[in-house]
mmJSON file of the N, C-alpha and C atoms, coordinates in Angstrom:
{"data_MODEL":{"atom_site":{
"group_PDB":["ATOM","ATOM","ATOM","ATOM","ATOM","ATOM","ATOM","ATOM","ATOM","ATOM","ATOM","ATOM","ATOM","ATOM","ATOM","ATOM","ATOM","ATOM","ATOM","ATOM","ATOM","ATOM","ATOM","ATOM","ATOM","ATOM","ATOM","ATOM","ATOM","ATOM","ATOM","ATOM","ATOM","ATOM","ATOM","ATOM","ATOM","ATOM","ATOM","ATOM","ATOM","ATOM","ATOM","ATOM","ATOM","ATOM","ATOM","ATOM","ATOM","ATOM","ATOM","ATOM","ATOM","ATOM","ATOM","ATOM","ATOM","ATOM","ATOM","ATOM","ATOM","ATOM","ATOM","ATOM","ATOM","ATOM","ATOM","ATOM","ATOM","ATOM","ATOM","ATOM","ATOM","ATOM","ATOM","ATOM","ATOM","ATOM","ATOM","ATOM","ATOM","ATOM","ATOM","ATOM","ATOM","ATOM","ATOM","ATOM","ATOM","ATOM","ATOM","ATOM","ATOM","ATOM","ATOM","ATOM","ATOM","ATOM","ATOM","ATOM","ATOM","ATOM","ATOM","ATOM","ATOM","ATOM","ATOM","ATOM","ATOM","ATOM","ATOM","ATOM","ATOM","ATOM","ATOM","ATOM","ATOM","ATOM","ATOM","ATOM","ATOM","ATOM","ATOM","ATOM","ATOM","ATOM","ATOM","ATOM","ATOM","ATOM","ATOM","ATOM","ATOM","ATOM","ATOM","ATOM","ATOM","ATOM","ATOM","ATOM","ATOM","ATOM","ATOM","ATOM","ATOM","ATOM","ATOM","ATOM","ATOM","ATOM","ATOM","ATOM","ATOM","ATOM","ATOM","ATOM","ATOM","ATOM","ATOM","ATOM","ATOM","ATOM","ATOM","ATOM","ATOM","ATOM","ATOM","ATOM","ATOM","ATOM","ATOM","ATOM","ATOM","ATOM","ATOM","ATOM","ATOM","ATOM","ATOM","ATOM","ATOM","ATOM","ATOM","ATOM","ATOM","ATOM","ATOM","ATOM","ATOM","ATOM","ATOM","ATOM","ATOM","ATOM","ATOM","ATOM","ATOM","ATOM","ATOM","ATOM","ATOM","ATOM","ATOM","ATOM","ATOM","ATOM","ATOM"],
"id":[1,2,3,4,5,6,7,8,9,10,11,12,13,14,15,16,17,18,19,20,21,22,23,24,25,26,27,28,29,30,31,32,33,34,35,36,37,38,39,40,41,42,43,44,45,46,47,48,49,50,51,52,53,54,55,56,57,58,59,60,61,62,63,64,65,66,67,68,69,70,71,72,73,74,75,76,77,78,79,80,81,82,83,84,85,86,87,88,89,90,91,92,93,94,95,96,97,98,99,100,101,102,103,104,105,106,107,108,109,110,111,112,113,114,115,116,117,118,119,120,121,122,123,124,125,126,127,128,129,130,131,132,133,134,135,136,137,138,139,140,141,142,143,144,145,146,147,148,149,150,151,152,153,154,155,156,157,158,159,160,161,162,163,164,165,166,167,168,169,170,171,172,173,174,175,176,177,178,179,180,181,182,183,184,185,186,187,188,189,190,191,192,193,194,195,196,197,198,199,200,201,202,203,204,205,206,207],
"type_symbol":["N","C","C","N","C","C","N","C","C","N","C","C","N","C","C","N","C","C","N","C","C","N","C","C","N","C","C","N","C","C","N","C","C","N","C","C","N","C","C","N","C","C","N","C","C","N","C","C","N","C","C","N","C","C","N","C","C","N","C","C","N","C","C","N","C","C","N","C","C","N","C","C","N","C","C","N","C","C","N","C","C","N","C","C","N","C","C","N","C","C","N","C","C","N","C","C","N","C","C","N","C","C","N","C","C","N","C","C","N","C","C","N","C","C","N","C","C","N","C","C","N","C","C","N","C","C","N","C","C","N","C","C","N","C","C","N","C","C","N","C","C","N","C","C","N","C","C","N","C","C","N","C","C","N","C","C","N","C","C","N","C","C","N","C","C","N","C","C","N","C","C","N","C","C","N","C","C","N","C","C","N","C","C","N","C","C","N","C","C","N","C","C","N","C","C","N","C","C","N","C","C","N","C","C","N","C","C"],
"label_atom_id":["N","CA","C","N","CA","C","N","CA","C","N","CA","C","N","CA","C","N","CA","C","N","CA","C","N","CA","C","N","CA","C","N","CA","C","N","CA","C","N","CA","C","N","CA","C","N","CA","C","N","CA","C","N","CA","C","N","CA","C","N","CA","C","N","CA","C","N","CA","C","N","CA","C","N","CA","C","N","CA","C","N","CA","C","N","CA","C","N","CA","C","N","CA","C","N","CA","C","N","CA","C","N","CA","C","N","CA","C","N","CA","C","N","CA","C","N","CA","C","N","CA","C","N","CA","C","N","CA","C","N","CA","C","N","CA","C","N","CA","C","N","CA","C","N","CA","C","N","CA","C","N","CA","C","N","CA","C","N","CA","C","N","CA","C","N","CA","C","N","CA","C","N","CA","C","N","CA","C","N","CA","C","N","CA","C","N","CA","C","N","CA","C","N","CA","C","N","CA","C","N","CA","C","N","CA","C","N","CA","C","N","CA","C","N","CA","C","N","CA","C","N","CA","C","N","CA","C","N","CA","C","N","CA","C","N","CA","C","N","CA","C"],
"label_alt_id":[null,null,null,null,null,null,null,null,null,null,null,null,null,null,null,null,null,null,null,null,null,null,null,null,null,null,null,null,null,null,null,null,null,null,null,null,null,null,null,null,null,null,null,null,null,null,null,null,null,null,null,null,null,null,null,null,null,null,null,null,null,null,null,null,null,null,null,null,null,null,null,null,null,null,null,null,null,null,null,null,null,null,null,null,null,null,null,null,null,null,null,null,null,null,null,null,null,null,null,null,null,null,null,null,null,null,null,null,null,null,null,null,null,null,null,null,null,null,null,null,null,null,null,null,null,null,null,null,null,null,null,null,null,null,null,null,null,null,null,null,null,null,null,null,null,null,null,null,null,null,null,null,null,null,null,null,null,null,null,null,null,null,null,null,null,null,null,null,null,null,null,null,null,null,null,null,null,null,null,null,null,null,null,null,null,null,null,null,null,null,null,null,null,null,null,null,null,null,null,null,null,null,null,null,null,null,null],
"label_comp_id":["MET","MET","MET","PRO","PRO","PRO","PRO","PRO","PRO","ALA","ALA","ALA","PRO","PRO","PRO","GLU","GLU","GLU","ARG","ARG","ARG","ARG","ARG","ARG","ARG","ARG","ARG","GLN","GLN","GLN","ALA","ALA","ALA","ALA","ALA","ALA","ALA","ALA","ALA","ALA","ALA","ALA","ILE","ILE","ILE","ASP","ASP","ASP","ARG","ARG","ARG","ASP","ASP","ASP","ILE","ILE","ILE","GLU","GLU","GLU","THR","THR","THR","LEU","LEU","LEU","ARG","ARG","ARG","GLU","GLU","GLU","THR","THR","THR","SER","SER","SER","TYR","TYR","TYR","ASP","ASP","ASP","LEU","LEU","LEU","GLN","GLN","GLN","SER","SER","SER","LEU","LEU","LEU","PRO","PRO","PRO","LEU","LEU","LEU","LEU","LEU","LEU","VAL","VAL","VAL","GLU","GLU","GLU","ASP","ASP","ASP","GLN","GLN","GLN","LYS","LYS","LYS","THR","THR","THR","ALA","ALA","ALA","TYR","TYR","TYR","ASP","ASP","ASP","ALA","ALA","ALA","ILE","ILE","ILE","LEU","LEU","LEU","ALA","ALA","ALA","ARG","ARG","ARG","ARG","ARG","ARG","VAL","VAL","VAL","SER","SER","SER","SER","SER","SER","GLY","GLY","GLY","ALA","ALA","ALA","PRO","PRO","PRO","GLY","GLY","GLY","MET","MET","MET","PHE","PHE","PHE","PHE","PHE","PHE","LEU","LEU","LEU","ASP","ASP","ASP","ALA","ALA","ALA","PRO","PRO","PRO","GLY","GLY","GLY","GLY","GLY","GLY","THR","THR","THR","GLY","GLY","GLY","LYS","LYS","LYS"],
"label_asym_id":["A","A","A","A","A","A","A","A","A","A","A","A","A","A","A","A","A","A","A","A","A","A","A","A","A","A","A","A","A","A","A","A","A","A","A","A","A","A","A","A","A","A","A","A","A","A","A","A","A","A","A","A","A","A","A","A","A","A","A","A","A","A","A","A","A","A","A","A","A","A","A","A","A","A","A","A","A","A","A","A","A","A","A","A","A","A","A","A","A","A","A","A","A","A","A","A","A","A","A","A","A","A","A","A","A","A","A","A","A","A","A","A","A","A","A","A","A","A","A","A","A","A","A","A","A","A","A","A","A","A","A","A","A","A","A","A","A","A","A","A","A","A","A","A","A","A","A","A","A","A","A","A","A","A","A","A","A","A","A","A","A","A","A","A","A","A","A","A","A","A","A","A","A","A","A","A","A","A","A","A","A","A","A","A","A","A","A","A","A","A","A","A","A","A","A","A","A","A","A","A","A","A","A","A","A","A","A"],
"label_entity_id":["1","1","1","1","1","1","1","1","1","1","1","1","1","1","1","1","1","1","1","1","1","1","1","1","1","1","1","1","1","1","1","1","1","1","1","1","1","1","1","1","1","1","1","1","1","1","1","1","1","1","1","1","1","1","1","1","1","1","1","1","1","1","1","1","1","1","1","1","1","1","1","1","1","1","1","1","1","1","1","1","1","1","1","1","1","1","1","1","1","1","1","1","1","1","1","1","1","1","1","1","1","1","1","1","1","1","1","1","1","1","1","1","1","1","1","1","1","1","1","1","1","1","1","1","1","1","1","1","1","1","1","1","1","1","1","1","1","1","1","1","1","1","1","1","1","1","1","1","1","1","1","1","1","1","1","1","1","1","1","1","1","1","1","1","1","1","1","1","1","1","1","1","1","1","1","1","1","1","1","1","1","1","1","1","1","1","1","1","1","1","1","1","1","1","1","1","1","1","1","1","1","1","1","1","1","1","1"],
"label_seq_id":[1,1,1,2,2,2,3,3,3,4,4,4,5,5,5,6,6,6,7,7,7,8,8,8,9,9,9,10,10,10,11,11,11,12,12,12,13,13,13,14,14,14,15,15,15,16,16,16,17,17,17,18,18,18,19,19,19,20,20,20,21,21,21,22,22,22,23,23,23,24,24,24,25,25,25,26,26,26,27,27,27,28,28,28,29,29,29,30,30,30,31,31,31,32,32,32,33,33,33,34,34,34,35,35,35,36,36,36,37,37,37,38,38,38,39,39,39,40,40,40,41,41,41,42,42,42,43,43,43,44,44,44,45,45,45,46,46,46,47,47,47,48,48,48,49,49,49,50,50,50,51,51,51,52,52,52,53,53,53,54,54,54,55,55,55,56,56,56,57,57,57,58,58,58,59,59,59,60,60,60,61,61,61,62,62,62,63,63,63,64,64,64,65,65,65,66,66,66,67,67,67,68,68,68,69,69,69],
"pdbx_PDB_ins_code":[null,null,null,null,null,null,null,null,null,null,null,null,null,null,null,null,null,null,null,null,null,null,null,null,null,null,null,null,null,null,null,null,null,null,null,null,null,null,null,null,null,null,null,null,null,null,null,null,null,null,null,null,null,null,null,null,null,null,null,null,null,null,null,null,null,null,null,null,null,null,null,null,null,null,null,null,null,null,null,null,null,null,null,null,null,null,null,null,null,null,null,null,null,null,null,null,null,null,null,null,null,null,null,null,null,null,null,null,null,null,null,null,null,null,null,null,null,null,null,null,null,null,null,null,null,null,null,null,null,null,null,null,null,null,null,null,null,null,null,null,null,null,null,null,null,null,null,null,null,null,null,null,null,null,null,null,null,null,null,null,null,null,null,null,null,null,null,null,null,null,null,null,null,null,null,null,null,null,null,null,null,null,null,null,null,null,null,null,null,null,null,null,null,null,null,null,null,null,null,null,null,null,null,null,null,null,null],
"Cartn_x":[39.377,39.654,38.162,37.227,36.695,37.524,37.13,38.333,38.664,39.67,39.66,38.422,38.182,37.403,36.102,35.773,35.077,35.972,37.827,38.034,37.944,38.27,38.24,37.475,35.476,34.309,34.386,35.113,35.013,35.849,37.955,38.707,37.857,37.011,36.577,34.717,34.474,33.637,33.932,34.739,35.636,36.288,36.338,37.151,36.274,34.575,33.478,33.278,33.414,32.454,34.034,35.045,36.066,35.791,35.635,35.484,33.922,33.087,32.03,31.492,32.756,33.411,33.87,34.615,36.033,34.536,33.881,32.701,31.891,31.968,30.609,30.739,32.548,33.119,34.246,34.406,34.725,33.899,34.135,33.187,33.273,32.664,33.459,32.675,33.862,34.176,33.593,34.179,33.376,31.774,31.708,30.05,29.38,30.369,29.077,28.888,28.902,28.59,27.027,26.406,25.58,24.853,24.5,23.484,22.068,20.812,20.429,20.185,19.613,20.158,19.026,18.502,17.62,18.701,19.451,20.584,21.165,21.557,23.065,22.713,20.911,20.852,20.62,20.234,20.177,21.592,22.278,23.773,25.133,24.345,25.345,24.33,23.876,22.882,23.665,22.845,23.746,24.633,25.549,27.214,27.671,26.704,26.718,26.702,25.436,24.971,26.2,26.545,26.585,28.941,29.169,30.404,30.986,29.995,29.161,28.594,28.071,28.459,29.418,30.024,31.763,31.062,29.348,29.331,29.936,30.356,30.172,28.647,29.266,28.036,27.853,26.765,26.427,25.823,25.569,24.939,23.871,23.111,22.915,21.824,22.529,21.248,20.751,19.086,17.739,17.481,17.831,16.412,16.855,15.802,15.067,17.216,17.023,18.235,18.576,19.643,19.508,19.065,19.393,18.779,20.219,20.918,22.826,23.345,22.722,23.084,24.506],
"Cartn_y":[56.282,55.042,53.8,53.592,52.238,51.135,50.022,48.785,48.432,47.572,46.952,46.454,45.288,44.389,46.106,47.139,47.964,48.241,48.992,49.347,48.528,47.223,46.028,46.149,46.712,46.638,47.919,49.382,50.312,50.287,49.543,50.245,48.491,47.169,46.842,47.338,48.525,49.31,50.125,50.739,51.415,50.929,49.547,49.22,48.535,47.744,47.588,50.045,50.374,51.819,52.009,51.779,52.141,51.008,49.314,49.153,49.449,49.937,49.476,51.406,52.332,53.261,52.695,52.395,52.081,51.127,50.108,49.488,50.342,51.09,52.028,52.784,52.918,54.374,53.331,52.971,51.824,51.298,52.648,52.254,51.081,50.745,49.502,50.207,51.315,51.763,51.797,50.076,48.915,48.955,49.069,48.575,49.907,50.857,52.157,51.637,50.591,50.602,49.816,49.395,48.167,49.136,49.539,50.745,51.119,51.335,51.681,53.453,53.951,55.105,55.994,55.152,56.117,56.511,54.598,55.404,55.558,55.283,56.237,57.787,58.646,59.558,59.671,59.378,59.692,59.918,58.293,58.412,59.005,60.092,61.238,63.014,62.972,63.534,63.922,62.639,63.009,63.179,62.872,62.549,64.657,64.823,66.625,67.063,67.363,67.921,68.051,66.454,66.205,66.778,67.227,67.024,69.058,69.222,71.619,71.387,71.251,72.067,72.052,69.997,70.647,70.245,69.354,69.304,68.039,66.671,65.971,64.701,63.563,62.846,61.287,60.197,59.355,58.266,58.161,57.866,56.04,55.568,53.669,53.574,52.574,52.049,51.007,51.292,50.058,49.049,47.973,47.643,45.752,45.507,43.946,43.228,41.915,41.486,40.503,40.492,39.963,41.03,41.893,43.349,43.925,43.093,43.702,44.616,45.576,46.698,46.745],
"Cartn_z":[42.719,41.988,41.994,41.217,41.439,41.097,42.385,42.348,40.343,40.511,39.828,38.929,38.938,38.316,37.628,37.776,37.995,36.963,36.792,35.645,34.325,34.376,34.034,32.725,33.22,33.117,32.072,32.713,32.092,30.748,30.552,29.71,28.436,29.295,28.404,27.109,27.878,27.442,26.124,26.446,25.746,24.011,24.843,23.091,22.544,23.026,22.501,21.622,21.965,21.469,20.193,20.87,19.726,18.622,18.569,17.771,16.996,17.6,16.911,16.224,16.599,16.073,14.687,15.034,13.368,12.503,13.26,11.951,10.874,12.34,11.297,10.437,10.683,9.703,8.601,8.453,7.382,6.497,5.994,3.93,2.644,3.011,1.334,-0.203,-0.483,-1.257,-2.417,-2.61,-3.665,-3.828,-2.687,-2.986,-4.226,-3.908,-4.623,-5.92,-6.97,-8.062,-8.234,-6.419,-6.593,-5.959,-6.052,-5.206,-6.84,-7.16,-7.921,-7.424,-8.741,-9.46,-7.697,-7.795,-5.862,-5.187,-5.095,-3.089,-4.168,-5.256,-5.598,-5.123,-5.534,-5.337,-4.126,-3.301,-1.481,-1.407,-1.212,-0.873,-1.436,-2.699,-2.905,-2.616,-1.655,-1.88,0.376,0.529,2.063,2.356,2.057,1.877,1.301,0.103,0.182,0.837,1.876,2.77,4.098,4.364,5.811,5.442,4.152,3.677,3.646,3.445,3.068,4.1,5.497,6.94,7.278,7.632,7.748,9.337,9.787,10.777,10.92,11.983,12.153,11.893,12.227,12.132,11.914,11.597,11.717,10.939,10.243,9.438,9.506,9.914,9.799,8.864,8.098,6.813,7.574,7.543,7.402,7.3,7.142,5.482,5.985,5.727,5.63,5.143,5.95,5.747,4.756,3.451,2.735,1.546,2.16,0.784,0.814,1.027,0.199,0.898,1.379,2.993,2.808],
"occupancy":[1.0,1.0,1.0,1.0,1.0,1.0,1.0,1.0,1.0,1.0,1.0,1.0,1.0,1.0,1.0,1.0,1.0,1.0,1.0,1.0,1.0,1.0,1.0,1.0,1.0,1.0,1.0,1.0,1.0,1.0,1.0,1.0,1.0,1.0,1.0,1.0,1.0,1.0,1.0,1.0,1.0,1.0,1.0,1.0,1.0,1.0,1.0,1.0,1.0,1.0,1.0,1.0,1.0,1.0,1.0,1.0,1.0,1.0,1.0,1.0,1.0,1.0,1.0,1.0,1.0,1.0,1.0,1.0,1.0,1.0,1.0,1.0,1.0,1.0,1.0,1.0,1.0,1.0,1.0,1.0,1.0,1.0,1.0,1.0,1.0,1.0,1.0,1.0,1.0,1.0,1.0,1.0,1.0,1.0,1.0,1.0,1.0,1.0,1.0,1.0,1.0,1.0,1.0,1.0,1.0,1.0,1.0,1.0,1.0,1.0,1.0,1.0,1.0,1.0,1.0,1.0,1.0,1.0,1.0,1.0,1.0,1.0,1.0,1.0,1.0,1.0,1.0,1.0,1.0,1.0,1.0,1.0,1.0,1.0,1.0,1.0,1.0,1.0,1.0,1.0,1.0,1.0,1.0,1.0,1.0,1.0,1.0,1.0,1.0,1.0,1.0,1.0,1.0,1.0,1.0,1.0,1.0,1.0,1.0,1.0,1.0,1.0,1.0,1.0,1.0,1.0,1.0,1.0,1.0,1.0,1.0,1.0,1.0,1.0,1.0,1.0,1.0,1.0,1.0,1.0,1.0,1.0,1.0,1.0,1.0,1.0,1.0,1.0,1.0,1.0,1.0,1.0,1.0,1.0,1.0,1.0,1.0,1.0,1.0,1.0,1.0,1.0,1.0,1.0,1.0,1.0,1.0],
"B_iso_or_equiv":[0.0,0.0,0.0,0.0,0.0,0.0,0.0,0.0,0.0,0.0,0.0,0.0,0.0,0.0,0.0,0.0,0.0,0.0,0.0,0.0,0.0,0.0,0.0,0.0,0.0,0.0,0.0,0.0,0.0,0.0,0.0,0.0,0.0,0.0,0.0,0.0,0.0,0.0,0.0,0.0,0.0,0.0,0.0,0.0,0.0,0.0,0.0,0.0,0.0,0.0,0.0,0.0,0.0,0.0,0.0,0.0,0.0,0.0,0.0,0.0,0.0,0.0,0.0,0.0,0.0,0.0,0.0,0.0,0.0,0.0,0.0,0.0,0.0,0.0,0.0,0.0,0.0,0.0,0.0,0.0,0.0,0.0,0.0,0.0,0.0,0.0,0.0,0.0,0.0,0.0,0.0,0.0,0.0,0.0,0.0,0.0,0.0,0.0,0.0,0.0,0.0,0.0,0.0,0.0,0.0,0.0,0.0,0.0,0.0,0.0,0.0,0.0,0.0,0.0,0.0,0.0,0.0,0.0,0.0,0.0,0.0,0.0,0.0,0.0,0.0,0.0,0.0,0.0,0.0,0.0,0.0,0.0,0.0,0.0,0.0,0.0,0.0,0.0,0.0,0.0,0.0,0.0,0.0,0.0,0.0,0.0,0.0,0.0,0.0,0.0,0.0,0.0,0.0,0.0,0.0,0.0,0.0,0.0,0.0,0.0,0.0,0.0,0.0,0.0,0.0,0.0,0.0,0.0,0.0,0.0,0.0,0.0,0.0,0.0,0.0,0.0,0.0,0.0,0.0,0.0,0.0,0.0,0.0,0.0,0.0,0.0,0.0,0.0,0.0,0.0,0.0,0.0,0.0,0.0,0.0,0.0,0.0,0.0,0.0,0.0,0.0,0.0,0.0,0.0,0.0,0.0,0.0],
"pdbx_formal_charge":[null,null,null,null,null,null,null,null,null,null,null,null,null,null,null,null,null,null,null,null,null,null,null,null,null,null,null,null,null,null,null,null,null,null,null,null,null,null,null,null,null,null,null,null,null,null,null,null,null,null,null,null,null,null,null,null,null,null,null,null,null,null,null,null,null,null,null,null,null,null,null,null,null,null,null,null,null,null,null,null,null,null,null,null,null,null,null,null,null,null,null,null,null,null,null,null,null,null,null,null,null,null,null,null,null,null,null,null,null,null,null,null,null,null,null,null,null,null,null,null,null,null,null,null,null,null,null,null,null,null,null,null,null,null,null,null,null,null,null,null,null,null,null,null,null,null,null,null,null,null,null,null,null,null,null,null,null,null,null,null,null,null,null,null,null,null,null,null,null,null,null,null,null,null,null,null,null,null,null,null,null,null,null,null,null,null,null,null,null,null,null,null,null,null,null,null,null,null,null,null,null,null,null,null,null,null,null],
"auth_seq_id":[1,1,1,2,2,2,3,3,3,4,4,4,5,5,5,6,6,6,7,7,7,8,8,8,9,9,9,10,10,10,11,11,11,12,12,12,13,13,13,14,14,14,15,15,15,16,16,16,17,17,17,18,18,18,19,19,19,20,20,20,21,21,21,22,22,22,23,23,23,24,24,24,25,25,25,26,26,26,27,27,27,28,28,28,29,29,29,30,30,30,31,31,31,32,32,32,33,33,33,34,34,34,35,35,35,36,36,36,37,37,37,38,38,38,39,39,39,40,40,40,41,41,41,42,42,42,43,43,43,44,44,44,45,45,45,46,46,46,47,47,47,48,48,48,49,49,49,50,50,50,51,51,51,52,52,52,53,53,53,54,54,54,55,55,55,56,56,56,57,57,57,58,58,58,59,59,59,60,60,60,61,61,61,62,62,62,63,63,63,64,64,64,65,65,65,66,66,66,67,67,67,68,68,68,69,69,69],
"auth_comp_id":["MET","MET","MET","PRO","PRO","PRO","PRO","PRO","PRO","ALA","ALA","ALA","PRO","PRO","PRO","GLU","GLU","GLU","ARG","ARG","ARG","ARG","ARG","ARG","ARG","ARG","ARG","GLN","GLN","GLN","ALA","ALA","ALA","ALA","ALA","ALA","ALA","ALA","ALA","ALA","ALA","ALA","ILE","ILE","ILE","ASP","ASP","ASP","ARG","ARG","ARG","ASP","ASP","ASP","ILE","ILE","ILE","GLU","GLU","GLU","THR","THR","THR","LEU","LEU","LEU","ARG","ARG","ARG","GLU","GLU","GLU","THR","THR","THR","SER","SER","SER","TYR","TYR","TYR","ASP","ASP","ASP","LEU","LEU","LEU","GLN","GLN","GLN","SER","SER","SER","LEU","LEU","LEU","PRO","PRO","PRO","LEU","LEU","LEU","LEU","LEU","LEU","VAL","VAL","VAL","GLU","GLU","GLU","ASP","ASP","ASP","GLN","GLN","GLN","LYS","LYS","LYS","THR","THR","THR","ALA","ALA","ALA","TYR","TYR","TYR","ASP","ASP","ASP","ALA","ALA","ALA","ILE","ILE","ILE","LEU","LEU","LEU","ALA","ALA","ALA","ARG","ARG","ARG","ARG","ARG","ARG","VAL","VAL","VAL","SER","SER","SER","SER","SER","SER","GLY","GLY","GLY","ALA","ALA","ALA","PRO","PRO","PRO","GLY","GLY","GLY","MET","MET","MET","PHE","PHE","PHE","PHE","PHE","PHE","LEU","LEU","LEU","ASP","ASP","ASP","ALA","ALA","ALA","PRO","PRO","PRO","GLY","GLY","GLY","GLY","GLY","GLY","THR","THR","THR","GLY","GLY","GLY","LYS","LYS","LYS"],
"auth_asym_id":["A","A","A","A","A","A","A","A","A","A","A","A","A","A","A","A","A","A","A","A","A","A","A","A","A","A","A","A","A","A","A","A","A","A","A","A","A","A","A","A","A","A","A","A","A","A","A","A","A","A","A","A","A","A","A","A","A","A","A","A","A","A","A","A","A","A","A","A","A","A","A","A","A","A","A","A","A","A","A","A","A","A","A","A","A","A","A","A","A","A","A","A","A","A","A","A","A","A","A","A","A","A","A","A","A","A","A","A","A","A","A","A","A","A","A","A","A","A","A","A","A","A","A","A","A","A","A","A","A","A","A","A","A","A","A","A","A","A","A","A","A","A","A","A","A","A","A","A","A","A","A","A","A","A","A","A","A","A","A","A","A","A","A","A","A","A","A","A","A","A","A","A","A","A","A","A","A","A","A","A","A","A","A","A","A","A","A","A","A","A","A","A","A","A","A","A","A","A","A","A","A","A","A","A","A","A","A"],
"auth_atom_id":["N","CA","C","N","CA","C","N","CA","C","N","CA","C","N","CA","C","N","CA","C","N","CA","C","N","CA","C","N","CA","C","N","CA","C","N","CA","C","N","CA","C","N","CA","C","N","CA","C","N","CA","C","N","CA","C","N","CA","C","N","CA","C","N","CA","C","N","CA","C","N","CA","C","N","CA","C","N","CA","C","N","CA","C","N","CA","C","N","CA","C","N","CA","C","N","CA","C","N","CA","C","N","CA","C","N","CA","C","N","CA","C","N","CA","C","N","CA","C","N","CA","C","N","CA","C","N","CA","C","N","CA","C","N","CA","C","N","CA","C","N","CA","C","N","CA","C","N","CA","C","N","CA","C","N","CA","C","N","CA","C","N","CA","C","N","CA","C","N","CA","C","N","CA","C","N","CA","C","N","CA","C","N","CA","C","N","CA","C","N","CA","C","N","CA","C","N","CA","C","N","CA","C","N","CA","C","N","CA","C","N","CA","C","N","CA","C","N","CA","C","N","CA","C","N","CA","C","N","CA","C","N","CA","C","N","CA","C","N","CA","C"],
"pdbx_PDB_model_num":[1,1,1,1,1,1,1,1,1,1,1,1,1,1,1,1,1,1,1,1,1,1,1,1,1,1,1,1,1,1,1,1,1,1,1,1,1,1,1,1,1,1,1,1,1,1,1,1,1,1,1,1,1,1,1,1,1,1,1,1,1,1,1,1,1,1,1,1,1,1,1,1,1,1,1,1,1,1,1,1,1,1,1,1,1,1,1,1,1,1,1,1,1,1,1,1,1,1,1,1,1,1,1,1,1,1,1,1,1,1,1,1,1,1,1,1,1,1,1,1,1,1,1,1,1,1,1,1,1,1,1,1,1,1,1,1,1,1,1,1,1,1,1,1,1,1,1,1,1,1,1,1,1,1,1,1,1,1,1,1,1,1,1,1,1,1,1,1,1,1,1,1,1,1,1,1,1,1,1,1,1,1,1,1,1,1,1,1,1,1,1,1,1,1,1,1,1,1,1,1,1,1,1,1,1,1,1]
}}}
């Protein structure tokens, strides 16, 4: 068993991963009406493909700051 300080670091890292996963999977569905037509088309296509495949996965949105991600 690792020393106590190492166990604490490992526990903190696990909590950080859990928080990040929760943050990334907490969707703000109220923002969907703010999407422009092309964004909504892409969003619908990605989600439809993911749901129909049944495969797990994560998607990350990358855009310049101030774009209303």
